[in-house]
MDAnalysis code that builds the backbone (N, CA, C; Angstrom):
import MDAnalysis as mda
import numpy as np

u = mda.Universe.empty(570, n_residues=190, atom_resindex=np.repeat(np.arange(190), 3), trajectory=True)
u.add_TopologyAttr("name", ["N", "CA", "C"] * 190)
u.add_TopologyAttr("resid", np.arange(1, 191))
u.add_TopologyAttr("resname", ["MET", "SER", "SER", "LEU", "LYS", "ALA", "THR", "GLN", "LEU", "ARG", "PRO", "GLY", "MET", "VAL", "ILE", "ASN", "HIS", "GLU", "ASN", "GLU", "LEU", "TYR", "THR", "VAL", "PHE", "SER", "THR", "ASP", "HIS", "ARG", "THR", "PRO", "GLY", "ASN", "LYS", "ARG", "GLY", "SER", "MET", "GLN", "THR", "ARG", "LEU", "LYS", "SER", "LEU", "ARG", "THR", "GLY", "THR", "MET", "ILE", "ASP", "TYR", "ARG", "PHE", "ARG", "ALA", "GLU", "GLU", "PHE", "VAL", "GLU", "ARG", "ALA", "ILE", "LEU", "ASP", "GLU", "ILE", "GLU", "PHE", "GLU", "TYR", "LEU", "TYR", "HIS", "GLU", "GLY", "ASP", "GLU", "TYR", "HIS", "PHE", "MET", "ASN", "THR", "GLU", "ASN", "TYR", "GLU", "GLN", "MET", "GLN", "MET", "THR", "ALA", "ALA", "GLU", "LEU", "GLY", "GLU", "THR", "VAL", "TYR", "TYR", "LEU", "ILE", "PRO", "ASN", "THR", "VAL", "VAL", "LYS", "ILE", "GLU", "PHE", "PHE", "GLU", "GLU", "LYS", "ALA", "ILE", "GLY", "VAL", "ASP", "LEU", "PRO", "ASP", "THR", "MET", "ASP", "LEU", "LYS", "VAL", "VAL", "GLN", "THR", "GLU", "PRO", "THR", "LEU", "GLN", "LYS", "ALA", "THR", "ALA", "SER", "ALA", "VAL", "MET", "LYS", "PRO", "ALA", "THR", "LEU", "GLU", "THR", "GLY", "LEU", "VAL", "VAL", "ASN", "VAL", "PRO", "PRO", "PHE", "VAL", "ASN", "GLU", "GLY", "ASP", "LYS", "ILE", "ARG", "VAL", "ASP", "THR", "SER", "GLU", "ALA", "ARG", "TYR", "VAL", "GLN", "ARG", "VAL", "ASP", "ALA", "MET"])
u.atoms.positions = np.array([
    [29.254, 22.090, -13.334],
    [28.102, 22.984, -13.589],
    [27.868, 23.079, -15.091],
    [26.586, 23.113, -15.452],
    [26.245, 23.284, -16.860],
    [25.275, 24.457, -16.972],
    [25.373, 25.174, -18.069],
    [24.507, 26.339, -18.272],
    [23.249, 25.962, -19.010],
    [22.131, 26.607, -18.613],
    [20.912, 26.478, -19.354],
    [20.170, 27.814, -19.289],
    [19.320, 28.038, -20.280],
    [18.555, 29.280, -20.310],
    [17.546, 29.293, -19.176],
    [17.262, 30.469, -18.652],
    [16.318, 30.607, -17.545],
    [14.957, 30.040, -17.893],
    [14.575, 30.097, -19.172],
    [13.251, 29.579, -19.588],
    [13.191, 28.055, -19.513],
    [14.343, 27.392, -19.346],
    [14.366, 25.916, -19.246],
    [14.331, 25.433, -17.802],
    [14.231, 26.353, -16.836],
    [14.160, 25.961, -15.431],
    [12.879, 25.185, -15.185],
    [12.969, 24.142, -14.347],
    [11.832, 23.307, -13.987],
    [11.798, 23.135, -12.476],
    [10.618, 22.979, -11.873],
    [10.567, 22.696, -10.434],
    [11.377, 21.446, -10.129],
    [12.139, 21.487, -9.044],
    [12.963, 20.358, -8.651],
    [14.407, 20.454, -9.072],
    [14.720, 21.306, -10.069],
    [16.116, 21.460, -10.493],
    [16.918, 22.156, -9.398],
    [18.229, 21.897, -9.379],
    [19.123, 22.558, -8.428],
    [20.054, 23.431, -9.244],
    [20.120, 24.709, -8.843],
    [20.952, 25.676, -9.566],
    [21.937, 26.353, -8.616],
    [23.006, 26.896, -9.197],
    [23.974, 27.701, -8.452],
    [23.608, 29.159, -8.743],
    [23.093, 29.841, -7.732],
    [22.670, 31.248, -7.894],
    [23.384, 32.064, -6.837],
    [24.179, 33.026, -7.279],
    [24.955, 33.881, -6.391],
    [25.828, 33.037, -5.449],
    [26.515, 32.038, -6.029],
    [27.439, 31.160, -5.324],
    [26.803, 30.358, -4.194],
    [25.506, 30.046, -4.338],
    [24.828, 29.199, -3.359],
    [23.898, 28.244, -4.109],
    [23.732, 27.038, -3.595],
    [22.846, 26.081, -4.244],
    [21.410, 26.293, -3.817],
    [20.516, 26.322, -4.814],
    [19.088, 26.481, -4.572],
    [18.326, 25.409, -5.336],
    [17.228, 24.934, -4.739],
    [16.295, 24.074, -5.429],
    [15.221, 24.973, -6.016],
    [14.868, 24.758, -7.301],
    [13.792, 25.519, -7.913],
    [12.471, 24.944, -7.390],
    [11.744, 25.758, -6.666],
    [10.490, 25.314, -6.034],
    [9.324, 25.478, -6.990],
    [9.271, 26.609, -7.668],
    [8.204, 26.840, -8.652],
    [8.705, 27.813, -9.707],
    [8.090, 27.766, -10.903],
    [8.462, 28.642, -12.000],
    [7.203, 29.214, -12.650],
    [7.348, 30.415, -13.191],
    [6.250, 31.016, -13.912],
    [6.857, 31.858, -15.055],
    [6.657, 31.390, -16.308],
    [7.204, 32.099, -17.471],
    [6.249, 33.250, -17.805],
    [6.748, 34.473, -17.708],
    [5.902, 35.658, -17.945],
    [6.371, 36.396, -19.178],
    [5.418, 36.731, -20.051],
    [5.703, 37.537, -21.229],
    [4.686, 38.669, -21.289],
    [4.986, 39.792, -20.614],
    [4.024, 40.889, -20.530],
    [3.981, 41.758, -21.791],
    [2.980, 41.567, -22.617],
    [2.762, 42.390, -23.801],
    [3.999, 42.522, -24.678],
    [4.428, 43.760, -24.912],
    [5.568, 43.979, -25.802],
    [6.893, 44.078, -25.043],
    [6.878, 43.726, -23.781],
    [8.115, 43.763, -22.985],
    [8.837, 42.420, -23.097],
    [10.066, 42.397, -22.621],
    [10.846, 41.157, -22.653],
    [10.290, 40.152, -21.641],
    [10.393, 38.880, -22.016],
    [9.918, 37.813, -21.149],
    [10.839, 37.607, -19.949],
    [10.262, 37.009, -18.913],
    [11.064, 36.696, -17.722],
    [10.578, 35.382, -17.121],
    [11.389, 34.838, -16.239],
    [11.062, 33.610, -15.553],
    [11.018, 33.920, -14.060],
    [9.803, 34.032, -13.517],
    [9.646, 34.275, -12.080],
    [9.802, 32.947, -11.350],
    [10.719, 32.884, -10.402],
    [10.995, 31.620, -9.725],
    [10.876, 31.800, -8.211],
    [10.596, 30.693, -7.557],
    [10.665, 30.628, -6.104],
    [11.761, 29.587, -5.825],
    [12.797, 30.012, -5.098],
    [13.962, 29.178, -4.864],
    [14.114, 28.891, -3.378],
    [14.593, 27.658, -3.068],
    [14.841, 27.275, -1.683],
    [16.326, 26.998, -1.506],
    [16.960, 27.685, -0.562],
    [18.375, 27.521, -0.291],
    [18.621, 26.145, 0.319],
    [19.596, 25.408, -0.234],
    [19.922, 24.087, 0.320],
    [20.691, 24.228, 1.628],
    [21.365, 25.326, 1.812],
    [22.173, 25.518, 3.021],
    [21.315, 25.946, 4.211],
    [20.419, 26.931, 3.982],
    [19.655, 27.498, 5.104],
    [18.202, 27.057, 5.112],
    [17.687, 26.628, 3.952],
    [16.278, 26.247, 3.893],
    [15.339, 27.413, 3.655],
    [15.873, 28.640, 3.524],
    [15.017, 29.800, 3.328],
    [14.552, 29.883, 1.878],
    [13.381, 30.466, 1.700],
    [12.797, 30.627, 0.371],
    [13.018, 32.058, -0.108],
    [13.333, 32.201, -1.403],
    [13.447, 33.538, -2.000],
    [12.699, 33.524, -3.331],
    [12.220, 34.688, -3.725],
    [11.631, 34.875, -5.046],
    [12.668, 35.596, -5.887],
    [12.864, 35.122, -7.127],
    [13.842, 35.777, -7.998],
    [13.326, 35.734, -9.434],
    [13.501, 36.856, -10.137],
    [13.090, 36.944, -11.529],
    [14.309, 36.944, -12.420],
    [14.393, 35.911, -13.281],
    [15.483, 35.830, -14.256],
    [14.964, 36.407, -15.580],
    [15.835, 37.112, -16.314],
    [15.479, 37.526, -17.669],
    [15.420, 36.283, -18.526],
    [14.541, 36.229, -19.516],
    [14.361, 35.036, -20.361],
    [15.637, 34.637, -21.070],
    [16.462, 35.625, -21.466],
    [17.671, 35.306, -22.218],
    [18.876, 35.015, -21.306],
    [18.685, 35.138, -20.004],
    [19.753, 34.921, -19.033],
    [20.114, 33.428, -18.917],
    [21.384, 33.158, -18.684],
    [21.818, 31.773, -18.483],
    [21.995, 31.511, -16.998],
    [21.623, 30.302, -16.585],
    [21.698, 29.907, -15.173],
    [22.601, 28.682, -15.086],
    [23.395, 28.595, -14.034],
    [24.278, 27.458, -13.814],
    [23.517, 26.368, -13.092],
    [23.336, 25.211, -13.750],
    [22.683, 24.071, -13.112],
    [23.735, 23.266, -12.386],
    [23.487, 22.944, -11.128],
    [24.440, 22.172, -10.334],
    [24.429, 20.725, -10.825],
    [25.605, 20.155, -10.970],
    [25.717, 18.750, -11.367],
    [25.679, 17.927, -10.091],
    [24.656, 17.114, -10.009],
    [24.437, 16.310, -8.810],
    [24.390, 14.840, -9.183],
    [24.449, 14.008, -8.180],
    [24.239, 12.575, -8.423],
    [22.766, 12.370, -8.664],
    [22.413, 11.762, -9.787],
    [21.024, 11.457, -10.102],
    [20.838, 9.952, -10.059],
    [19.868, 9.514, -9.250],
    [19.578, 8.087, -9.136],
    [18.107, 7.889, -9.493],
    [17.862, 6.850, -10.300],
    [16.493, 6.573, -10.756],
    [15.684, 5.917, -9.650],
    [14.551, 6.496, -9.352],
    [13.631, 5.987, -8.328],
    [12.240, 5.877, -8.928],
    [11.435, 4.994, -8.376],
    [10.037, 4.872, -8.753],
    [9.215, 5.424, -7.587],
    [8.299, 6.346, -7.906],
    [7.424, 6.885, -6.874],
    [6.381, 5.827, -6.535],
    [6.196, 5.536, -5.255],
    [5.279, 4.500, -4.817],
    [3.943, 5.060, -4.315],
    [3.981, 5.857, -3.256],
    [2.759, 6.372, -2.653],
    [3.112, 7.489, -1.671],
    [2.078, 8.183, -1.187],
    [2.330, 9.144, -0.121],
    [1.386, 8.867, 1.037],
    [1.914, 9.172, 2.211],
    [1.175, 8.953, 3.448],
    [1.315, 10.221, 4.263],
    [0.232, 10.989, 4.320],
    [0.299, 12.285, 5.003],
    [1.230, 13.209, 4.270],
    [2.320, 13.625, 4.941],
    [3.283, 14.559, 4.389],
    [4.500, 13.843, 3.785],
    [4.560, 12.514, 3.904],
    [5.710, 11.748, 3.438],
    [5.412, 11.111, 2.069],
    [6.363, 11.272, 1.135],
    [6.270, 10.682, -0.196],
    [7.334, 9.598, -0.298],
    [6.910, 8.369, -0.641],
    [7.786, 7.212, -0.640],
    [8.264, 6.837, -2.052],
    [9.563, 6.577, -2.162],
    [10.199, 6.224, -3.426],
    [11.009, 4.955, -3.258],
    [11.210, 4.208, -4.370],
    [11.996, 2.993, -4.344],
    [13.081, 3.081, -5.415],
    [14.315, 2.799, -5.039],
    [15.434, 2.764, -5.963],
    [15.180, 1.634, -6.959],
    [15.253, 1.913, -8.261],
    [14.938, 0.902, -9.276],
    [16.039, -0.126, -9.448],
    [17.235, 0.119, -8.881],
    [18.324, -0.839, -9.005],
    [18.405, -1.790, -7.811],
    [18.421, -1.228, -6.587],
    [18.606, -2.075, -5.417],
    [17.341, -2.196, -4.541],
    [16.271, -1.616, -4.967],
    [14.953, -1.708, -4.321],
    [14.911, -1.110, -2.907],
    [15.902, -0.333, -2.535],
    [15.866, 0.350, -1.245],
    [14.819, 1.458, -1.321],
    [14.122, 1.665, -0.212],
    [13.114, 2.712, -0.192],
    [13.591, 3.905, 0.589],
    [13.079, 5.058, 0.234],
    [13.357, 6.312, 0.946],
    [12.126, 7.192, 0.874],
    [12.058, 8.199, 1.698],
    [10.944, 9.120, 1.630],
    [11.442, 10.557, 1.694],
    [10.614, 11.427, 1.130],
    [10.873, 12.866, 1.153],
    [9.576, 13.529, 1.600],
    [9.672, 14.693, 2.220],
    [8.490, 15.403, 2.668],
    [7.962, 16.332, 1.582],
    [6.704, 16.707, 1.711],
    [6.100, 17.636, 0.763],
    [6.875, 18.960, 0.743],
    [7.394, 19.381, 1.881],
    [8.161, 20.608, 1.949],
    [9.442, 20.510, 1.132],
    [10.077, 19.339, 1.122],
    [11.311, 19.132, 0.340],
    [10.993, 19.067, -1.153],
    [9.828, 18.540, -1.492],
    [9.465, 18.328, -2.894],
    [8.870, 19.561, -3.572],
    [8.233, 20.442, -2.797],
    [7.624, 21.642, -3.370],
    [6.494, 21.287, -4.336],
    [6.418, 22.012, -5.457],
    [5.333, 21.804, -6.425],
    [5.488, 20.485, -7.201],
    [6.604, 19.804, -7.011],
    [6.817, 18.511, -7.659],
    [5.720, 17.517, -7.285],
    [5.141, 17.661, -6.083],
    [4.122, 16.715, -5.616],
    [2.925, 16.674, -6.549],
    [2.664, 17.751, -7.287],
    [1.511, 17.799, -8.190],
    [1.688, 16.949, -9.432],
    [2.876, 16.377, -9.610],
    [3.145, 15.549, -10.791],
    [3.464, 14.106, -10.435],
    [3.381, 13.761, -9.152],
    [3.721, 12.405, -8.730],
    [2.491, 11.521, -8.695],
    [2.476, 10.521, -9.560],
    [1.439, 9.493, -9.501],
    [2.153, 8.147, -9.343],
    [1.543, 7.204, -8.646],
    [2.217, 5.935, -8.367],
    [2.787, 5.295, -9.641],
    [3.951, 4.676, -9.476],
    [4.709, 3.970, -10.523],
    [5.398, 4.896, -11.520],
    [5.432, 6.184, -11.261],
    [6.165, 7.100, -12.110],
    [7.664, 6.978, -11.810],
    [8.464, 6.826, -12.837],
    [9.912, 6.756, -12.655],
    [10.473, 8.169, -12.792],
    [11.215, 8.594, -11.751],
    [11.811, 9.938, -11.723],
    [13.269, 9.797, -11.334],
    [14.020, 10.876, -11.550],
    [15.413, 10.906, -11.101],
    [15.482, 11.794, -9.872],
    [15.963, 11.219, -8.760],
    [16.137, 12.021, -7.542],
    [17.586, 12.482, -7.500],
    [17.751, 13.776, -7.230],
    [19.069, 14.378, -7.214],
    [19.618, 14.403, -5.794],
    [20.873, 13.996, -5.657],
    [21.531, 13.949, -4.356],
    [22.724, 14.899, -4.357],
    [22.905, 15.595, -3.237],
    [24.073, 16.455, -3.034],
    [24.633, 16.077, -1.685],
    [25.887, 15.625, -1.658],
    [26.545, 15.154, -0.434],
    [25.688, 14.085, 0.237],
    [25.194, 13.140, -0.563],
    [24.419, 11.973, -0.129],
    [23.081, 12.327, 0.522],
    [22.582, 13.540, 0.277],
    [21.273, 13.931, 0.820],
    [20.351, 14.235, -0.373],
    [19.157, 13.638, -0.329],
    [18.181, 13.887, -1.402],
    [17.727, 15.326, -1.332],
    [17.845, 16.021, -2.465],
    [17.494, 17.455, -2.436],
    [16.473, 17.843, -3.499],
    [16.177, 16.980, -4.442],
    [15.201, 17.392, -5.456],
    [14.865, 16.252, -6.392],
    [13.793, 16.452, -7.143],
    [13.329, 15.455, -8.091],
    [13.338, 16.091, -9.476],
    [13.967, 15.381, -10.431],
    [13.990, 15.827, -11.819],
    [12.828, 15.137, -12.531],
    [11.805, 15.912, -12.881],
    [10.601, 15.385, -13.503],
    [10.777, 15.251, -15.009],
    [9.979, 14.363, -15.633],
    [9.924, 14.364, -17.105],
    [9.342, 15.715, -17.577],
    [9.570, 16.050, -18.848],
    [9.040, 17.329, -19.370],
    [7.526, 17.389, -19.353],
    [6.881, 16.233, -19.579],
    [5.406, 16.208, -19.539],
    [4.953, 15.001, -18.727],
    [3.749, 15.119, -18.174],
    [3.125, 14.015, -17.430],
    [1.698, 13.868, -17.907],
    [1.208, 12.624, -17.982],
    [-0.181, 12.366, -18.317],
    [-0.972, 12.182, -17.023],
    [-1.948, 13.067, -16.797],
    [-2.730, 13.055, -15.560],
    [-4.222, 13.034, -15.884],
    [-4.995, 12.427, -14.994],
    [-6.434, 12.264, -15.203],
    [-7.190, 13.455, -14.615],
    [-8.202, 13.933, -15.360],
    [-9.048, 15.033, -14.902],
    [-10.099, 14.435, -13.956],
    [-10.148, 14.943, -12.716],
    [-11.129, 14.416, -11.762],
    [-12.305, 15.362, -11.549],
    [-12.123, 16.625, -11.900],
    [-13.239, 17.560, -11.722],
    [-13.075, 18.742, -12.666],
    [-14.153, 19.024, -13.451],
    [-14.180, 20.205, -14.328],
    [-15.619, 20.478, -14.665],
    [-15.867, 21.644, -15.214],
    [-17.234, 21.998, -15.628],
    [-17.651, 21.131, -16.819],
    [-18.952, 20.858, -16.946],
    [-19.424, 20.045, -18.098],
    [-19.105, 20.750, -19.424],
    [-18.965, 19.927, -20.461],
    [-18.694, 20.468, -21.800],
    [-19.915, 21.177, -22.341],
    [-19.686, 22.321, -22.982],
    [-20.775, 23.042, -23.614],
    [-20.948, 22.494, -25.024],
    [-22.184, 22.431, -25.485],
    [-22.435, 21.973, -26.844],
    [-21.765, 22.942, -27.845],
    [-21.270, 22.372, -28.917],
    [-20.637, 23.139, -29.999],
    [-19.424, 23.946, -29.517],
    [-18.773, 23.469, -28.459],
    [-17.573, 24.137, -27.973],
    [-16.418, 23.844, -28.931],
    [-15.643, 24.847, -29.182],
    [-14.505, 24.669, -30.086],
    [-13.211, 24.884, -29.307],
    [-12.113, 24.451, -29.905],
    [-10.814, 24.595, -29.227],
    [-10.427, 26.039, -29.066],
    [-11.005, 26.935, -29.874],
    [-10.640, 28.341, -29.773],
    [-11.459, 29.069, -28.706],
    [-12.413, 28.352, -28.099],
    [-13.236, 28.984, -27.056],
    [-12.399, 29.225, -25.802],
    [-12.999, 29.865, -24.841],
    [-12.306, 30.208, -23.608],
    [-11.984, 28.925, -22.819],
    [-10.854, 28.945, -22.077],
    [-10.410, 27.791, -21.311],
    [-11.200, 27.717, -20.004],
    [-11.242, 26.517, -19.406],
    [-11.931, 26.320, -18.134],
    [-10.971, 25.594, -17.176],
    [-11.109, 25.813, -15.855],
    [-10.235, 25.137, -14.905],
    [-10.594, 23.657, -14.754],
    [-9.577, 22.819, -14.566],
    [-9.783, 21.390, -14.335],
    [-8.855, 20.960, -13.196],
    [-9.416, 20.197, -12.249],
    [-8.624, 19.639, -11.160],
    [-8.172, 18.243, -11.571],
    [-6.864, 17.993, -11.429],
    [-6.307, 16.708, -11.827],
    [-6.165, 15.780, -10.623],
    [-5.869, 14.509, -10.886],
    [-5.817, 13.491, -9.843],
    [-4.828, 13.805, -8.718],
    [-3.850, 14.648, -8.963],
    [-2.861, 14.984, -7.948],
    [-3.213, 16.252, -7.174],
    [-4.320, 16.906, -7.560],
    [-4.715, 18.163, -6.914],
    [-4.307, 19.393, -7.719],
    [-3.508, 19.217, -8.748],
    [-3.084, 20.318, -9.585],
    [-4.296, 20.863, -10.375],
    [-4.399, 22.183, -10.477],
    [-5.469, 22.796, -11.263],
    [-4.836, 23.482, -12.479],
    [-5.298, 23.106, -13.691],
    [-4.814, 23.721, -14.909],
    [-6.009, 24.152, -15.758],
    [-5.768, 25.093, -16.660],
    [-6.815, 25.495, -17.591],
    [-6.802, 24.595, -18.807],
    [-7.975, 24.114, -19.187],
    [-8.109, 23.180, -20.316],
    [-9.140, 23.697, -21.291],
    [-9.106, 23.235, -22.549],
    [-10.134, 23.609, -23.519],
    [-11.482, 23.036, -23.100],
    [-12.566, 23.591, -23.617],
    [-13.915, 23.158, -23.204],
    [-14.256, 21.712, -23.542],
    [-13.572, 21.100, -24.505],
    [-13.925, 19.726, -24.887],
    [-13.351, 18.665, -23.949],
    [-12.527, 19.068, -22.971],
    [-11.966, 18.138, -21.995],
    [-12.995, 17.892, -20.900],
    [-13.252, 16.611, -20.595],
    [-14.249, 16.227, -19.603],
    [-13.630, 15.506, -18.430],
    [-14.416, 15.319, -17.366],
    [-13.969, 14.514, -16.237],
    [-13.684, 13.108, -16.716],
    [-12.606, 12.506, -16.222],
    [-12.230, 11.157, -16.614],
    [-11.241, 11.132, -17.768],
    [-11.092, 12.254, -18.516],
    [-10.128, 12.304, -19.619],
    [-8.698, 12.361, -19.043],
    [-7.761, 11.833, -19.812],
    [-6.341, 11.974, -19.460],
    [-5.787, 13.106, -20.311],
    [-5.018, 13.982, -19.671],
    [-4.413, 15.077, -20.427],
    [-2.901, 15.093, -20.168],
    [-2.159, 15.642, -21.123],
    [-0.732, 15.800, -20.985],
    [-0.469, 17.219, -20.452],
    [0.352, 17.303, -19.401],
    [0.630, 18.578, -18.768],
    [2.131, 18.858, -18.839],
    [2.488, 20.087, -19.210],
    [3.879, 20.542, -19.223],
    [4.291, 20.793, -17.767],
    [5.287, 20.048, -17.272],
    [5.659, 20.142, -15.866],
    [6.389, 21.457, -15.526],
    [6.924, 22.164, -16.517],
    [7.633, 23.400, -16.205],
    [6.669, 24.569, -15.974],
    [5.522, 24.557, -16.631],
    [4.601, 25.684, -16.545],
    [3.232, 25.304, -16.027],
    [3.036, 24.068, -15.613],
    [1.724, 23.562, -15.164],
    [0.672, 23.951, -16.210],
    [0.930, 23.574, -17.464],
    [0.105, 24.011, -18.590],
    [-0.399, 22.802, -19.377],
    [-1.648, 22.860, -19.791],
    [-2.268, 21.839, -20.638],
    [-1.531, 21.784, -21.982],
    [-1.214, 20.566, -22.443],
    [-0.575, 20.405, -23.753],
    [-1.564, 19.781, -24.726],
    [-2.151, 18.617, -24.360],
    [-3.100, 17.955, -25.234],
    [-3.869, 16.912, -24.465],
    [-4.974, 16.476, -25.060],
    [-5.719, 15.358, -24.483],
    [-5.048, 14.092, -24.965],
    [-4.982, 13.079, -24.084],
    [-4.322, 11.813, -24.408],
    [-5.409, 10.732, -24.518],
    [-5.309, 9.909, -25.580],
    [-6.263, 8.825, -25.711],
    [-6.027, 7.801, -24.617],
    [-7.107, 7.356, -23.996],
    [-7.005, 6.334, -22.946],
    [-6.590, 5.009, -23.596],
    [-5.667, 4.331, -22.948],
    [-5.193, 3.053, -23.493],
    [-6.179, 1.943, -23.200],
])
C-alpha cells in the first residue's frame, strides 16, 4: 500500500478504505469559500459491489492498493462492453460500463491505459492525468469573447460535458484533466 493525498484521487484508482478495497468511481474537489477543501468521492466496494459516497478532507492521506498493472490499448465499445487489447501478448478482454464508471468518458480508440488487476480480476483503469478530446457540440463563439468571459458547456466526443472558454468551437481539440473533468487548454490540431 502507498499513501497519497485525497486530492490526488482519480476515477479508476483502487484504495483501501476502512480495511476494504474500493474502486474510485467519481471525484469532485470542493473548496467552499473560506472553509477547508474536501474531496467528495463515489466509491464501489470490490467485495460486495455496493456504492458509497464518502468525503475526504483535502489534507487527509488515503492508502492506495498496490495492484498488478498491465498495459492495454483501448479498442472500441459495443453496447455496454468496452474492449481492450494487451500491448504485450495481444490478448483481448472486455469490461462493462458499470465496472469502468466515469472512466468511459475518457476512452477513445487507441488510447493506452493501465488496467489494474486484483486476484487476476480486472477491477479498474488507471487513466493518464490529462486526455485530448474533440469538442462535438457547443454554443457558437461570441465576437470579441475573451478568456476571462463566462464559461460555456461543451459536449466532447465521448459524451463528457465540460465547461470551456468562449473561444473554443466545435471541432477543436481540448485537453481535459481526468481527475476533475475540467478544461485545461485548447490543443493545436496536428
